All heavy atoms as a GROMACS GRO file, in nm:
protein
  538
    1MET      N    1   0.083  -0.120  -0.003
    1MET     CA    2   0.004   0.004  -0.005
    1MET      C    3   0.090   0.124   0.003
    1MET      O    4   0.064   0.222  -0.078
    1MET     CB    5  -0.093   0.003   0.122
    1MET     CG    6  -0.180   0.123   0.126
    1MET     SD    7  -0.283   0.140   0.266
    1MET     CE    8  -0.179   0.182   0.397
    2LEU      N    9   0.187   0.121   0.090
    2LEU     CA   10   0.273   0.240   0.093
    2LEU      C   11   0.341   0.275  -0.041
    2LEU      O   12   0.344   0.385  -0.085
    2LEU     CB   13   0.372   0.228   0.210
    2LEU     CG   14   0.472   0.350   0.222
    2LEU    CD1   15   0.395   0.480   0.253
    2LEU    CD2   16   0.566   0.314   0.340
    3SER      N   17   0.399   0.175  -0.106
    3SER     CA   18   0.471   0.196  -0.228
    3SER      C   19   0.372   0.241  -0.337
    3SER      O   20   0.406   0.328  -0.428
    3SER     CB   21   0.538   0.070  -0.277
    3SER     OG   22   0.449  -0.044  -0.300
    4SER      N   23   0.246   0.199  -0.338
    4SER     CA   24   0.142   0.253  -0.429
    4SER      C   25   0.114   0.400  -0.403
    4SER      O   26   0.103   0.480  -0.499
    4SER     CB   27   0.015   0.165  -0.419
    4SER     OG   28   0.040   0.035  -0.461
    5LEU      N   29   0.102   0.435  -0.279
    5LEU     CA   30   0.078   0.576  -0.238
    5LEU      C   31   0.195   0.663  -0.280
    5LEU      O   32   0.165   0.774  -0.332
    5LEU     CB   33   0.049   0.579  -0.095
    5LEU     CG   34  -0.086   0.530  -0.047
    5LEU    CD1   35  -0.090   0.527   0.104
    5LEU    CD2   36  -0.204   0.598  -0.107
    6LEU      N   37   0.313   0.619  -0.262
    6LEU     CA   38   0.435   0.695  -0.301
    6LEU      C   39   0.441   0.719  -0.448
    6LEU      O   40   0.463   0.826  -0.501
    6LEU     CB   41   0.558   0.626  -0.252
    6LEU     CG   42   0.584   0.632  -0.098
    6LEU    CD1   43   0.696   0.534  -0.054
    6LEU    CD2   44   0.615   0.772  -0.053
    7ALA      N   45   0.415   0.610  -0.524
    7ALA     CA   46   0.417   0.618  -0.676
    7ALA      C   47   0.310   0.705  -0.724
    7ALA      O   48   0.329   0.787  -0.816
    7ALA     CB   49   0.407   0.470  -0.732
    8ALA      N   50   0.192   0.697  -0.659
    8ALA     CA   51   0.083   0.778  -0.703
    8ALA      C   52   0.115   0.932  -0.677
    8ALA      O   53   0.070   1.024  -0.745
    8ALA     CB   54  -0.043   0.750  -0.621
    9GLY      N   55   0.194   0.961  -0.579
    9GLY     CA   56   0.248   1.093  -0.545
    9GLY      C   57   0.366   1.143  -0.621
    9GLY      O   58   0.426   1.245  -0.596
   10GLY      N   59   0.413   1.057  -0.722
   10GLY     CA   60   0.520   1.102  -0.809
   10GLY      C   61   0.660   1.051  -0.753
   10GLY      O   62   0.758   1.097  -0.802
   11VAL      N   63   0.662   0.971  -0.654
   11VAL     CA   64   0.783   0.924  -0.592
   11VAL      C   65   0.833   0.803  -0.672
   11VAL      O   66   0.763   0.707  -0.690
   11VAL     CB   67   0.777   0.884  -0.444
   11VAL    CG1   68   0.917   0.839  -0.395
   11VAL    CG2   69   0.737   1.019  -0.368
   12ASP      N   70   0.961   0.805  -0.724
   12ASP     CA   71   1.019   0.686  -0.790
   12ASP      C   72   1.054   0.583  -0.691
   12ASP      O   73   1.134   0.591  -0.606
   12ASP     CB   74   1.145   0.734  -0.865
   12ASP     CG   75   1.209   0.621  -0.937
   12ASP    OD1   76   1.163   0.507  -0.938
   12ASP    OD2   77   1.317   0.653  -1.000
   13THR      N   78   0.980   0.469  -0.699
   13THR     CA   79   1.004   0.352  -0.606
   13THR      C   80   1.071   0.244  -0.679
   13THR      O   81   1.073   0.127  -0.623
   13THR     CB   82   0.865   0.310  -0.549
   13THR    OG1   83   0.782   0.260  -0.659
   13THR    CG2   84   0.803   0.423  -0.471
   14SER      N   85   1.132   0.268  -0.793
   14SER     CA   86   1.185   0.155  -0.868
   14SER      C   87   1.308   0.089  -0.795
   14SER      O   88   1.340  -0.028  -0.829
   14SER     CB   89   1.244   0.207  -1.009
   14SER     OG   90   1.340   0.313  -0.994
   15MET      N   91   1.366   0.157  -0.705
   15MET     CA   92   1.477   0.096  -0.631
   15MET      C   93   1.432   0.031  -0.495
   15MET      O   94   1.519  -0.011  -0.414
   15MET     CB   95   1.593   0.190  -0.606
   15MET     CG   96   1.653   0.223  -0.744
   15MET     SD   97   1.798   0.338  -0.727
   15MET     CE   98   1.915   0.238  -0.634
   16LEU      N   99   1.307   0.029  -0.469
   16LEU     CA  100   1.246  -0.028  -0.348
   16LEU      C  101   1.280  -0.173  -0.347
   16LEU      O  102   1.247  -0.248  -0.449
   16LEU     CB  103   1.097   0.003  -0.339
   16LEU     CG  104   1.032  -0.059  -0.215
   16LEU    CD1  105   1.071   0.007  -0.088
   16LEU    CD2  106   0.878  -0.043  -0.237
   17VAL      N  107   1.334  -0.230  -0.244
   17VAL     CA  108   1.354  -0.366  -0.227
   17VAL      C  109   1.244  -0.436  -0.156
   17VAL      O  110   1.212  -0.391  -0.049
   17VAL     CB  111   1.493  -0.395  -0.152
   17VAL    CG1  112   1.514  -0.544  -0.140
   17VAL    CG2  113   1.608  -0.332  -0.235
   18VAL      N  114   1.190  -0.537  -0.216
   18VAL     CA  115   1.077  -0.609  -0.156
   18VAL      C  116   1.124  -0.759  -0.122
   18VAL      O  117   1.182  -0.822  -0.205
   18VAL     CB  118   0.949  -0.614  -0.250
   18VAL    CG1  119   0.839  -0.697  -0.187
   18VAL    CG2  120   0.907  -0.477  -0.277
   19ARG      N  121   1.107  -0.802  -0.001
   19ARG     CA  122   1.135  -0.934   0.038
   19ARG      C  123   1.006  -1.007   0.068
   19ARG      O  124   0.940  -0.980   0.166
   19ARG     CB  125   1.223  -0.929   0.166
   19ARG     CG  126   1.352  -0.845   0.154
   19ARG     CD  127   1.473  -0.944   0.143
   19ARG     NE  128   1.590  -0.854   0.166
   19ARG     CZ  129   1.665  -0.822   0.065
   19ARG    NH1  130   1.642  -0.842  -0.065
   19ARG    NH2  131   1.781  -0.756   0.092
   20ASP      N  132   0.973  -1.109  -0.008
   20ASP     CA  133   0.852  -1.192   0.008
   20ASP      C  134   0.870  -1.285   0.119
   20ASP      O  135   0.770  -1.343   0.174
   20ASP     CB  136   0.820  -1.262  -0.117
   20ASP     CG  137   0.774  -1.160  -0.231
   20ASP    OD1  138   0.713  -1.057  -0.189
   20ASP    OD2  139   0.790  -1.193  -0.346
   21ASP      N  140   0.993  -1.321   0.154
   21ASP     CA  141   1.023  -1.429   0.254
   21ASP      C  142   1.052  -1.372   0.396
   21ASP      O  143   1.086  -1.450   0.483
   21ASP     CB  144   1.131  -1.517   0.207
   21ASP     CG  145   1.262  -1.435   0.187
   21ASP    OD1  146   1.254  -1.319   0.164
   21ASP    OD2  147   1.373  -1.497   0.195
   22VAL      N  148   1.032  -1.242   0.416
   22VAL     CA  149   1.061  -1.183   0.551
   22VAL      C  150   0.948  -1.089   0.576
   22VAL      O  151   0.902  -1.014   0.489
   22VAL     CB  152   1.197  -1.108   0.544
   22VAL    CG1  153   1.228  -1.045   0.680
   22VAL    CG2  154   1.309  -1.196   0.496
   23GLN      N  155   0.910  -1.080   0.702
   23GLN     CA  156   0.801  -0.991   0.738
   23GLN      C  157   0.846  -0.836   0.723
   23GLN      O  158   0.962  -0.803   0.733
   23GLN     CB  159   0.747  -1.016   0.873
   23GLN     CG  160   0.834  -0.966   0.996
   23GLN     CD  161   0.765  -0.985   1.128
   23GLN    OE1  162   0.759  -1.099   1.165
   23GLN    NE2  163   0.739  -0.880   1.199
   24THR      N  164   0.749  -0.754   0.708
   24THR     CA  165   0.784  -0.609   0.695
   24THR      C  166   0.824  -0.559   0.828
   24THR      O  167   0.772  -0.594   0.943
   24THR     CB  168   0.647  -0.541   0.656
   24THR    OG1  169   0.604  -0.589   0.530
   24THR    CG2  170   0.668  -0.384   0.648
   25SER      N  171   0.920  -0.470   0.832
   25SER     CA  172   0.963  -0.398   0.948
   25SER      C  173   0.852  -0.315   1.000
   25SER      O  174   0.779  -0.255   0.926
   25SER     CB  175   1.088  -0.320   0.923
   25SER     OG  176   1.199  -0.399   0.868
   26ALA      N  177   0.850  -0.298   1.134
   26ALA     CA  178   0.744  -0.221   1.184
   26ALA      C  179   0.776  -0.173   1.325
   26ALA      O  180   0.856  -0.231   1.397
   26ALA     CB  181   0.610  -0.308   1.203
   27SER      N  182   0.719  -0.052   1.357
   27SER     CA  183   0.732   0.007   1.489
   27SER      C  184   0.600   0.051   1.536
   27SER      O  185   0.523   0.104   1.467
   27SER     CB  186   0.826   0.122   1.485
   27SER     OG  187   0.960   0.084   1.452
   28VAL      N  188   0.570   0.033   1.665
   28VAL     CA  189   0.443   0.075   1.724
   28VAL      C  190   0.493   0.154   1.846
   28VAL      O  191   0.575   0.115   1.934
   28VAL     CB  192   0.364  -0.036   1.767
   28VAL    CG1  193   0.238   0.012   1.836
   28VAL    CG2  194   0.322  -0.122   1.649
   29LEU      N  195   0.430   0.277   1.862
   29LEU     CA  196   0.452   0.358   1.977
   29LEU      C  197   0.322   0.394   2.046
   29LEU      O  198   0.251   0.491   2.012
   29LEU     CB  199   0.514   0.490   1.933
   29LEU     CG  200   0.663   0.473   1.877
   29LEU    CD1  201   0.683   0.553   1.752
   29LEU    CD2  202   0.768   0.503   1.983
   30PRO      N  203   0.278   0.312   2.148
   30PRO     CA  204   0.158   0.340   2.219
   30PRO      C  205   0.183   0.452   2.314
   30PRO      O  206   0.275   0.444   2.388
   30PRO     CB  207   0.129   0.212   2.292
   30PRO     CG  208   0.263   0.135   2.304
   30PRO     CD  209   0.343   0.188   2.190
   31ILE      N  210   0.104   0.557   2.302
   31ILE     CA  211   0.120   0.667   2.379
   31ILE      C  212   0.033   0.655   2.513
   31ILE      O  213  -0.082   0.639   2.498
   31ILE     CB  214   0.077   0.803   2.314
   31ILE    CG1  215   0.147   0.821   2.180
   31ILE    CG2  216   0.109   0.927   2.400
   31ILE    CD1  217   0.292   0.812   2.171
   32ARG      N  218   0.107   0.656   2.630
   32ARG     CA  219   0.031   0.638   2.751
   32ARG      C  220  -0.032   0.767   2.801
   32ARG      O  221   0.021   0.874   2.762
   32ARG     CB  222   0.127   0.583   2.856
   32ARG     CG  223   0.184   0.445   2.815
   32ARG     CD  224   0.276   0.383   2.923
   32ARG     NE  225   0.316   0.255   2.881
   32ARG     CZ  226   0.427   0.187   2.932
   32ARG    NH1  227   0.504   0.259   3.013
   32ARG    NH2  228   0.449   0.067   2.890
   33PRO      N  229  -0.126   0.759   2.890
   33PRO     CA  230  -0.184   0.879   2.938
   33PRO      C  231  -0.086   0.971   3.006
   33PRO      O  232  -0.101   1.101   3.001
   33PRO     CB  233  -0.292   0.835   3.042
   33PRO     CG  234  -0.324   0.694   2.999
   33PRO     CD  235  -0.203   0.642   2.937
   34SER      N  236   0.019   0.915   3.055
   34SER     CA  237   0.124   1.002   3.120
   34SER      C  238   0.214   1.065   3.018
   34SER      O  239   0.304   1.146   3.052
   34SER     CB  240   0.218   0.909   3.208
   34SER     OG  241   0.280   0.817   3.125
   35GLY      N  242   0.198   1.034   2.881
   35GLY     CA  243   0.287   1.093   2.783
   35GLY      C  244   0.398   0.997   2.748
   35GLY      O  245   0.474   1.027   2.650
   36GLU      N  246   0.426   0.891   2.825
   36GLU     CA  247   0.534   0.796   2.799
   36GLU      C  248   0.501   0.734   2.659
   36GLU      O  249   0.388   0.715   2.626
   36GLU     CB  250   0.542   0.693   2.902
   36GLU     CG  251   0.589   0.740   3.038
   36GLU     CD  252   0.604   0.628   3.133
   36GLU    OE1  253   0.491   0.584   3.177
   36GLU    OE2  254   0.712   0.597   3.177
   37ARG      N  255   0.621   0.703   2.587
   37ARG     CA  256   0.601   0.636   2.461
   37ARG      C  257   0.692   0.524   2.448
   37ARG      O  258   0.799   0.529   2.390
   37ARG     CB  259   0.638   0.741   2.356
   37ARG     CG  260   0.561   0.862   2.357
   37ARG     CD  261   0.610   0.973   2.262
   37ARG     NE  262   0.667   0.916   2.142
   37ARG     CZ  263   0.697   0.975   2.031
   37ARG    NH1  264   0.674   1.109   2.024
   37ARG    NH2  265   0.758   0.924   1.932
   38PRO      N  266   0.655   0.406   2.503
   38PRO     CA  267   0.733   0.295   2.488
   38PRO      C  268   0.741   0.252   2.335
   38PRO      O  269   0.642   0.277   2.267
   38PRO     CB  270   0.665   0.186   2.572
   38PRO     CG  271   0.530   0.222   2.583
   38PRO     CD  272   0.529   0.375   2.572
   39ALA      N  273   0.854   0.199   2.299
   39ALA     CA  274   0.857   0.153   2.149
   39ALA      C  275   0.882   0.011   2.140
   39ALA      O  276   0.954  -0.056   2.202
   39ALA     CB  277   0.987   0.229   2.093
   40PHE      N  278   0.791  -0.045   2.052
   40PHE     CA  279   0.801  -0.192   2.019
   40PHE      C  280   0.845  -0.200   1.871
   40PHE      O  281   0.777  -0.140   1.781
   40PHE     CB  282   0.663  -0.257   2.035
   40PHE     CG  283   0.615  -0.242   2.178
   40PHE    CD1  284   0.511  -0.148   2.204
   40PHE    CD2  285   0.662  -0.316   2.286
   40PHE    CE1  286   0.464  -0.129   2.338
   40PHE    CE2  287   0.625  -0.302   2.408
   40PHE     CZ  288   0.516  -0.212   2.434
   41HIS      N  289   0.956  -0.274   1.843
   41HIS     CA  290   1.009  -0.276   1.706
   41HIS      C  291   1.025  -0.423   1.660
   41HIS      O  292   1.055  -0.512   1.740
   41HIS     CB  293   1.146  -0.214   1.695
   41HIS     CG  294   1.150  -0.073   1.749
   41HIS    ND1  295   1.097   0.030   1.681
   41HIS    CD2  296   1.205  -0.016   1.856
   41HIS    CE1  297   1.116   0.146   1.743
   41HIS    NE2  298   1.176   0.119   1.855
   42VAL      N  299   0.995  -0.439   1.535
   42VAL     CA  300   1.022  -0.566   1.463
   42VAL      C  301   1.112  -0.528   1.354
   42VAL      O  302   1.078  -0.453   1.263
   42VAL     CB  303   0.897  -0.638   1.415
   42VAL    CG1  304   0.934  -0.764   1.323
   42VAL    CG2  305   0.803  -0.669   1.527
   43VAL      N  306   1.240  -0.568   1.348
   43VAL     CA  307   1.343  -0.544   1.251
   43VAL      C  308   1.293  -0.594   1.118
   43VAL      O  309   1.303  -0.520   1.010
   43VAL     CB  310   1.481  -0.590   1.286
   43VAL    CG1  311   1.579  -0.561   1.176
   43VAL    CG2  312   1.525  -0.531   1.420
   44GLY      N  313   1.249  -0.715   1.102
   44GLY     CA  314   1.196  -0.772   0.983
   44GLY      C  315   1.295  -0.757   0.866
   44GLY      O  316   1.420  -0.771   0.879
   45ALA      N  317   1.239  -0.711   0.745
   45ALA     CA  318   1.312  -0.703   0.626
   45ALA      C  319   1.433  -0.599   0.632
   45ALA      O  320   1.526  -0.616   0.563
   45ALA     CB  321   1.221  -0.662   0.509
   46ASN      N  322   1.421  -0.496   0.717
   46ASN     CA  323   1.532  -0.396   0.724
   46ASN      C  324   1.659  -0.470   0.763
   46ASN      O  325   1.765  -0.432   0.720
   46ASN     CB  326   1.503  -0.295   0.824
   46ASN     CG  327   1.407  -0.192   0.766
   46ASN    OD1  328   1.362  -0.197   0.649
   46ASN    ND2  329   1.368  -0.095   0.853
   47GLY      N  330   1.647  -0.576   0.842
   47GLY     CA  331   1.772  -0.645   0.891
   47GLY      C  332   1.840  -0.725   0.784
   47GLY      O  333   1.947  -0.769   0.800
   48THR      N  334   1.774  -0.746   0.667
   48THR     CA  335   1.831  -0.824   0.554
   48THR      C  336   1.890  -0.728   0.446
   48THR      O  337   1.948  -0.779   0.345
   48THR     CB  338   1.724  -0.917   0.488
   48THR    OG1  339   1.628  -0.831   0.417
   48THR    CG2  340   1.655  -1.002   0.597
   49TYR      N  341   1.869  -0.593   0.459
   49TYR     CA  342   1.922  -0.509   0.362
   49TYR      C  343   2.073  -0.484   0.367
   49TYR      O  344   2.120  -0.473   0.480
   49TYR     CB  345   1.848  -0.371   0.368
   49TYR     CG  346   1.877  -0.274   0.265
   49TYR    CD1  347   1.808  -0.280   0.136
   49TYR    CD2  348   1.979  -0.177   0.275
   49TYR    CE1  349   1.842  -0.192   0.043
   49TYR    CE2  350   2.001  -0.088   0.181
   49TYR     CZ  351   1.934  -0.096   0.067
   49TYR     OH  352   1.961  -0.005  -0.038
   50GLY      N  353   2.143  -0.482   0.262
   50GLY     CA  354   2.287  -0.462   0.267
   50GLY      C  355   2.331  -0.408   0.134
   50GLY      O  356   2.264  -0.378   0.044
   51PRO      N  357   2.474  -0.386   0.124
   51PRO     CA  358   2.532  -0.333   0.004
   51PRO      C  359   2.495  -0.389  -0.124
   51PRO      O  360   2.492  -0.325  -0.228
   51PRO     CB  361   2.689  -0.348   0.041
   51PRO     CG  362   2.692  -0.350   0.181
   51PRO     CD  363   2.557  -0.428   0.228
   52ASP      N  364   2.477  -0.524  -0.123
   52ASP     CA  365   2.439  -0.596  -0.246
   52ASP      C  366   2.310  -0.560  -0.303
   52ASP      O  367   2.273  -0.582  -0.420
   52ASP     CB  368   2.447  -0.748  -0.229
   52ASP     CG  369   2.589  -0.799  -0.214
   52ASP    OD1  370   2.682  -0.725  -0.250
   52ASP    OD2  371   2.606  -0.910  -0.156
   53ASP      N  372   2.222  -0.498  -0.222
   53ASP     CA  373   2.096  -0.442  -0.264
   53ASP      C  374   2.087  -0.306  -0.331
   53ASP      O  375   1.991  -0.258  -0.378
   53ASP     CB  376   2.001  -0.438  -0.139
   53ASP     CG  377   1.972  -0.578  -0.082
   53ASP    OD1  378   1.928  -0.664  -0.156
   53ASP    OD2  379   1.993  -0.594   0.044
   54VAL      N  380   2.201  -0.253  -0.334
   54VAL     CA  381   2.217  -0.113  -0.394
   54VAL      C  382   2.277  -0.119  -0.541
   54VAL      O  383   2.384  -0.176  -0.553
   54VAL     CB  384   2.299  -0.024  -0.303
   54VAL    CG1  385   2.321   0.116  -0.365
   54VAL    CG2  386   2.251  -0.012  -0.165
   55ASP      N  387   2.216  -0.044  -0.630
   55ASP     CA  388   2.277  -0.031  -0.757
   55ASP      C  389   2.336   0.104  -0.763
   55ASP      O  390   2.264   0.204  -0.777
   55ASP     CB  391   2.154  -0.041  -0.867
   55ASP     CG  392   2.211  -0.010  -1.008
   55ASP    OD1  393   2.326   0.002  -1.034
   55ASP    OD2  394   2.118   0.004  -1.089
   56PRO      N  395   2.466   0.111  -0.754
   56PRO     CA  396   2.536   0.242  -0.745
   56PRO      C  397   2.498   0.330  -0.868
   56PRO      O  398   2.484   0.450  -0.854
   56PRO     CB  399   2.682   0.215  -0.746
   56PRO     CG  400   2.693   0.068  -0.692
   56PRO     CD  401   2.563   0.004  -0.742
   57ASP      N  402   2.480   0.268  -0.991
   57ASP     CA  403   2.448   0.353  -1.102
   57ASP      C  404   2.307   0.412  -1.087
   57ASP      O  405   2.286   0.517  -1.146
   57ASP     CB  406   2.462   0.264  -1.231
   57ASP     CG  407   2.604   0.223  -1.262
   57ASP    OD1  408   2.697   0.295  -1.224
   57ASP    OD2  409   2.621   0.115  -1.327
   58GLY      N  410   2.225   0.334  -1.024
   58GLY     CA  411   2.088   0.380  -0.997
   58GLY      C  412   2.088   0.508  -0.911
   58GLY      O  413   1.976   0.579  -0.904
   59LEU      N  414   2.186   0.534  -0.841
   59LEU     CA  415   2.195   0.650  -0.749
   59LEU      C  416   2.237   0.780  -0.810
   59LEU      O  417   2.227   0.880  -0.756
   59LEU     CB  418   2.279   0.618  -0.625
   59LEU     CG  419   2.227   0.508  -0.536
   59LEU    CD1  420   2.329   0.488  -0.420
   59LEU    CD2  421   2.086   0.541  -0.478
   60ALA      N  422   2.281   0.764  -0.936
   60ALA     CA  423   2.335   0.882  -1.005
   60ALA      C  424   2.220   0.986  -1.023
   60ALA      O  425   2.112   0.951  -1.063
   60ALA     CB  426   2.392   0.848  -1.141
   61GLY      N  427   2.246   1.106  -0.987
   61GLY     CA  428   2.138   1.214  -0.992
   61GLY      C  429   2.036   1.215  -0.890
   61GLY      O  430   1.948   1.300  -0.885
   62VAL      N  431   2.047   1.119  -0.791
   62VAL     CA  432   1.944   1.117  -0.680
   62VAL      C  433   1.960   1.232  -0.594
   62VAL      O  434   2.077   1.266  -0.556
   62VAL     CB  435   1.956   0.989  -0.606
   62VAL    CG1  436   1.882   0.989  -0.482
   62VAL    CG2  437   1.917   0.866  -0.698
   63THR      N  438   1.852   1.296  -0.558
   63THR     CA  439   1.865   1.415  -0.469
   63THR      C  440   1.814   1.380  -0.329
   63THR      O  441   1.845   1.447  -0.237
   63THR     CB  442   1.774   1.531  -0.519
   63THR    OG1  443   1.642   1.493  -0.541
   63THR    CG2  444   1.836   1.583  -0.658
   64HIS      N  445   1.728   1.278  -0.320
   64HIS     CA  446   1.676   1.233  -0.190
   64HIS      C  447   1.680   1.082  -0.174
   64HIS      O  448   1.650   1.013  -0.279
   64HIS     CB  449   1.536   1.280  -0.171
   64HIS     CG  450   1.523   1.426  -0.156
   64HIS    ND1  451   1.528   1.508  -0.267
   64HIS    CD2  452   1.506   1.508  -0.057
   64HIS    CE1  453   1.511   1.630  -0.233
   64HIS    NE2  454   1.498   1.633  -0.101
   65LEU      N  455   1.717   1.027  -0.064
   65LEU     CA  456   1.717   0.879  -0.041
   65LEU      C  457   1.676   0.861   0.101
   65LEU      O  458   1.717   0.919   0.191
   65LEU     CB  459   1.860   0.834  -0.063
   65LEU     CG  460   1.887   0.685  -0.034
   65LEU    CD1  461   1.821   0.601  -0.143
   65LEU    CD2  462   2.040   0.649  -0.031
   66HIS      N  463   1.576   0.758   0.114
   66HIS     CA  464   1.527   0.728   0.247
   66HIS      C  465   1.564   0.588   0.280
   66HIS      O  466   1.543   0.494   0.199
   66HIS     CB  467   1.374   0.742   0.256
   66HIS     CG  468   1.319   0.700   0.386
   66HIS    ND1  469   1.336   0.779   0.500
   66HIS    CD2  470   1.258   0.594   0.425
   66HIS    CE1  471   1.284   0.718   0.588
   66HIS    NE2  472   1.234   0.592   0.556
   67LEU      N  473   1.629   0.574   0.395
   67LEU     CA  474   1.665   0.443   0.451
   67LEU      C  475   1.602   0.440   0.585
   67LEU      O  476   1.659   0.503   0.679
   67LEU     CB  477   1.807   0.416   0.444
   67LEU     CG  478   1.858   0.285   0.507
   67LEU    CD1  479   1.804   0.155   0.432
   67LEU    CD2  480   2.009   0.273   0.508
   68GLY      N  481   1.496   0.364   0.604
   68GLY     CA  482   1.440   0.354   0.742
   68GLY      C  483   1.522   0.282   0.841
   68GLY      O  484   1.576   0.174   0.815
   69GLY      N  485   1.536   0.329   0.959
   69GLY     CA  486   1.608   0.262   1.071
   69GLY      C  487   1.748   0.237   1.037
   69GLY      O  488   1.800   0.117   1.064
   70PRO      N  489   1.836   0.330   1.002
   70PRO     CA  490   1.970   0.297   0.964
   70PRO      C  491   2.058   0.246   1.075
   70PRO      O  492   2.140   0.166   1.060
   70PRO     CB  493   2.034   0.430   0.913
   70PRO     CG  494   1.936   0.539   0.975
   70PRO     CD  495   1.801   0.467   0.984
   71ARG      N  496   2.019   0.276   1.198
   71ARG     CA  497   2.097   0.220   1.311
   71ARG      C  498   2.078   0.072   1.333
   71ARG      O  499   2.161   0.003   1.383
   71ARG     CB  500   2.064   0.295   1.448
   71ARG     CG  501   2.103   0.441   1.447
   71ARG     CD  502   2.084   0.499   1.582
   71ARG     NE  503   1.949   0.470   1.624
   71ARG     CZ  504   1.909   0.507   1.753
   71ARG    NH1  505   1.986   0.569   1.833
   71ARG    NH2  506   1.783   0.476   1.788
   72VAL      N  507   1.973   0.023   1.273
   72VAL     CA  508   1.936  -0.122   1.283
   72VAL      C  509   2.032  -0.202   1.204
   72VAL      O  510   2.072  -0.319   1.235
   72VAL     CB  511   1.791  -0.150   1.233
   72VAL    CG1  512   1.767  -0.300   1.220
   72VAL    CG2  513   1.688  -0.088   1.329
   73HIS      N  514   2.086  -0.142   1.093
   73HIS     CA  515   2.169  -0.218   0.995
   73HIS      C  516   2.315  -0.245   1.049
   73HIS      O  517   2.381  -0.323   0.996
   73HIS     CB  518   2.174  -0.141   0.866
   73HIS     CG  519   2.032  -0.123   0.808
   73HIS    ND1  520   1.955  -0.228   0.766
   73HIS    CD2  521   1.968  -0.013   0.794
   73HIS    CE1  522   1.840  -0.183   0.720
   73HIS    NE2  523   1.841  -0.046   0.745
   74GLY      N  524   2.357  -0.154   1.133
   74GLY     CA  525   2.493  -0.175   1.188
   74GLY      C  526   2.602  -0.166   1.084
   74GLY      O  527   2.707  -0.220   1.097
   75ARG      N  528   2.571  -0.082   0.986
   75ARG     CA  529   2.672  -0.072   0.878
   75ARG      C  530   2.714   0.076   0.865
   75ARG      O  531   2.645   0.166   0.887
   75ARG     CB  532   2.604  -0.111   0.737
   75ARG     CG  533   2.570  -0.258   0.748
   75ARG     CD  534   2.498  -0.297   0.615
   75ARG     NE  535   2.410  -0.412   0.634
   75ARG     CZ  536   2.440  -0.535   0.605
   75ARG    NH1  537   2.563  -0.569   0.573
   75ARG    NH2  538   2.358  -0.636   0.630
   0.00000   0.00000   0.00000
């Protein structure tokens, strides 16, 4: 759904990596009445992303790049 919405908004999603064999990465932040925000994370597919997933030639001329949860990758 997200990739469809991005594409409909004119965002080039051609370099989006999709893994059918790994669950989607997700975060949930339940906001408590006190304002506390515990964070629950599932690394999922983000943990499988690495240098081999990048086409360096595809990055030529790119002005914006989004990589969700970069600290998760440890790279």
